[in-house]
C-alpha positions, 0 to 999 in steps of 0.5 A: 692461736686464736683459741689460746688468745681467747682462753687467756682473755677469758682467764684474765677477765675472770681474774679481774672480776675476782679481784673486784669482788674481793676489793668490794667486800673487803677494806681493800677497795674503799677508804671511807671518808665521810659520805664519800669513799676513796675507791680503788676499784677503778684500777681493775676496771682500767686493767681490764680495759687495757688487756681486753678492750672496751668490752672487757672494760665494760664487763669489769665496770658492770661488776664494779657498778653492781657491787657499788649498788649492793652497798646501798642495801648493806650487802658487802658493806654500807654506803651512807650516801647509797642508803640515803639515795636508795631510800629516796628512789631505788631505781634511780639509785641503781642507775646512778651507781651502775651506769657511770661505772659501765660507761667508765670501763667502756670508754677506757678501752677506747682511750687506751686503744687511741693512746696506744696508736700514738705513744708507748705502752707505759704512757698509754696505761698511765693515761688510762689509769688517770681517766679511770678515776677521773671519769668515774668521779665525773660520771658519778657526780653528774648522775648524782646531780642529774638524778637527785639534784632536786631532792632535799638530801642533795639540796641540803648538801649543796647548801645554796652553793654553785653546783660546780663549787659543790662538786669540787668541794665534795669530791676534793682530796678523794678524787685527787688521791684516786687519780694519783693511785690509779695512774701509778698502779695501772701503769705499773701493772698494765704495762707488763700485762698488756704484752701477754694479754691483748685483743687482736685489734690492739696488737702493735709493732715496736714502733707503736704502729698498728700491726696489720 
């Protein structure tokens, strides 16, 4: 039984990574609007965290972060901001693109696990989907300001505004769209998937309580 569960989990992770690569290197994953893009790659990361726990979420988040960084050098598309940041400091650009997505996936696994102990699967998946987009945006922008806030490129973007106002204005409708889409799709896909692929420590009874 354990072997079957492990095989199913590995297969699911491989499928999610394949979907991430497909979305990263086709127009399916990004909707570019100005220097930023509405990204739907957070959805496979959220689903991986739901089905495979924090480790699976972190693995999927790592793939997302890596493909995001590769766009800084024109591999699989090109990010205008990524190119600019890469030209300023390639190492910091990698950290800014990779680490937020890794942390996002890792934390989503714990968020789903915590929610699932308190409510039903559908709501747990919806909350996880919401936070996949929310945390991705929050970590991404925090890393941008922390690592590149003193550069001329970012100072010109801020234009003397309060940093909080700048972040809210900069992400704007992009973040809202990501949160809505991620919440709806993750709940729709994650709910049935979690019934078939779920880490042993996340197996629950029908009442929602953890099964010993």
